[in-house]
N, C-alpha and C positions, 0 to 999 in steps of 0.2 A: 767545730762546725755544727751548726744546728740543722737537723734533717727532719723530715716528716715520715713517720712510720705508723701505719694503722691508726690514723686519727689523732696522733699526738705529735707535738714538736718537741724533740729531745736532742741532747748532745749525742753526736755520732758515737762517742766512746761508750755510751750507755745503751746503745741499740743492740738488739739481738732478735733473731728469728728462730722459729722452731727447727730442731734438727730433722724433723719429719716434713718440712716444707717441700712440696712437690716441685717447686721451682729449683731448689737445691738438688733434690734427688733425681729428678727426671728432665729438668730443663723445661718444665711446663709453665710457660708464662710469656709475657710480652713486654716490650719496652719502647720508649720514645726518647730520642735525644733532640734537643733544640737549644737555641740560644736566646738570650735577652738582648735587646738593643736599647741603649740609653735607659735601662730600667724597665722598658716595655716588653711586651710579648706579642710581636707582630703576627705570627702564624700559629699561635697556640690553638685556636679553634680547629684548624685543619689537622693538627696533630691529635687532638682529643677525638675528633671524628674518626680518624684512622684507628686509634687505639680501641675505641668502642666497637667499631666494626669487627676487629679481630677478637675482642673479648667475647662478642656474641658468637662468632664462628666457633670458638673453642669452649664455649659454655662456661665462662668465668664471669661471675657477677660481683660488682663492687658498688659501694654506696656513694662514692664521690661523683658529683655532677660536674658539668663543664664549668659552671660558675664557681664551684668549690675548688677545682684545680687552679683557676685563675687566682682566687684568694690565697690559696696555699703557696703558690709560687711567689706572689707579691710579698707575702710574709717572710718567706725564706730569703728572698733577695735583700729585704730590709735587715733581717736578723744577721745575715752574713756580710752585710755592707758591700753588696755587689750591684753593679749596673750592667756590665758586660759579662755575662755568665754562661757557662756550660750548664745545661739542665738535663737531668736524667730522671725519667719516670719509669719505675719498674713495677709490674703487677704480676704476681705468680698466683697459681691456684691455691697456694698455702697448704695448711694442714687442717684436718677435721672440718672440711668444707668451709673454712674461713680463709679467704684470699689474703695475701700480703700485698700491701701498697707501700712502696718505698720511694721517696722523692728526695733528691739532694741537688744542690747547686754548688759550683766552684768557679774559680777564676777561669775565664775563657782563654785558652792558649792562643797566642798570636800566630797568624798565618805568615810564614816566611815570605818576604816581599818578592823574592826570586820566583816563587810559585806563580805570582800574578803577572810579573813582567816577562818572564822567560817561558812559563809553562812547566809542567811536570812530565815525568816519564812513567809509563804504566807497563807493567809486565803482563805477559799472557799466562793466566792461571792454569794450574794442572787440574783444578776442579771444573766441573761442568754442571749445567742446569738441564733437568729433564722435565718434560711436560707433565709427568705424573706426580711431581712433588706438590703436597698440599700445604707445606710450611714456608716455602721460599717466597711466596707472595705476602707473607706477614712478617712483622719485625719481632721474631721470637727470641727468647733468651737462649735458645739452642743455637748459639752463634759461633761455635767452635771452628767450623769450616771457613767462615768469613774472616775470623780473627787470625787463623793460621795462614791464610793466603795474604792478608794484609801484612802480617809480620814477615813472611817470606819476601814480600816485595821490598820492605824497608831494609831487610838484611842484605839484599842484593843490589841496592842502589836505586830502587824504584820507589814510588810514593804510593801506588795502589796497584791492584791486580784486575785485569779484564777477564771476566768469566764468559766462556762460550757455551753454546748448546752442546749436547752430547756428540753431535756429528762433527763439531769443530768448524762448521761452516758459518754459523751466525753469532754475532755479538749479542750478549744478553744484558749484562750489567757489570759493574765493578764490585769488589768485595765490600766496599763501604760507600758506594755512590751509584747514581744513575749516569748513563753516558749519552752524549749528543754528538751529532756530526753536522757540519755545514758544507753543502755542496751547491755551487752555482747560486749562492745566496738563499738557498732553502735550508730550513732547520729540520733535521731528522732525528728520531729517537726510537728505540725498540718499543713496540706496542705491548700492552699488558696482557693481551689475550693469547699471543703465540707461545709465550713461555711464562713460567711463574716468576714474574719480576716484581720486586718491591715497589709499590706505588709511592714513590718518594714525594714528600711535600714540596721540596724545592723543584723537583721535576714538574709537578703540577702547576706551580706558580710560573715557571719559565715558559711552559707551553702557552699559558694564558698571555703572558707578556709578549711573547713572540708574535702571537696573533694580533695583539693590540698595536704592535709596531708594523703590522701589515706585512710580516714576513711569511712566506709560504712555509707552513708547518705540517710535517707528515709523521704519523705514528705507524710504523710497519716493521716487519722483519728486516733486519739489516745484515747483509753479508759481511763477514769479516774483511774480505777484500775490498768491499765498498768503504768500510770504516777507515782503513789505512790509506785509502786513496782520496779521502775527504780533503777539502780545502782547510777546514778547521775542525778541531775536536775539543770538547770540554766535558767535564764531569760536574755533577751537582750534588750537594748535600746540605743538610740543615745547619751544620756548624760552620762550614767554610764557604757556603754559597756556591759561586761558580768559579771553577779553577780550569784554566786552559791546559790542554795536553799537547806536548811537543813531540812525543815519541811513544809508540806502542811496540814493545819488544824491539826488534831490529828495524822497525819501520819508522822513518822520520816523517813527522807531520809538518813541522815548521813552527815559526813564531806565532804567538797569539794573534788572532785575526780581528778584523773590525766588527764582525757580527757578534763574536763572543764578547768583545768589549762593550758593544751597544747593549746587549742583553744584561750583562753584569752591572752596568751602570743603572739600568732601569730597575733591576732587582734591588739594589741598594736604596734607591729612591723610594721604592714601594715599601720596603721594611721601615724606613725612617718615617714616611708619611703615616703608616699605620699606628705608630706609637706617639704621634704628636698630640 
């Protein structure tokens, strides 16, 4: 596998980082995961904008520009002979005031068809989100809580985990996705200001698409009891796009609905059109 590390394209087997890298020692860093579509990078600019915003917030400076990221990824896709790829960009504060920039691509795992046709089940997480967190709204490499909850979900027969606020009354986000509800043909999702929610790229695109489809779209605090009473529920993420939810814990949501399918189809069309 050819990867990009600190300005060079090298074989992954020859790659190394400093043992004093602050990303390794303290989890001080950020990352982006995205996918390529037919060899193109439909939402790359949005990912780099989010990454740069977080880098500024945490005071990490890198040399790679938006154009450079595009060129690097195109080179990696070609070098690794991939068109449909999982892409990971990681930036840490590094060592000796020199940040570490690591980028790799690999074959994109296929989404099980049953996820799309039947929906997935989501467990209720033991973790919670508090208004005081300064990191939850950023995609930091301090990802242990999210990974632990996602792994717990998979071990117990679920696919993802819904995280509530500390009161247990409000839905916030999933361990590795944003969450949406559909009620009376209106599309709802937790707003970014009430709790420190990751501003997901697919979330951003879906909100825009829903408005273009002239669907009533609302960003606000969503009670957990509202969520499990919704007509439809779906989650969003950059790797899997839009995945319908048929169950949350013991609460049955039902089969994937028409609004979810409509938005999912528009999302796919958008991604394909952007790489033509």
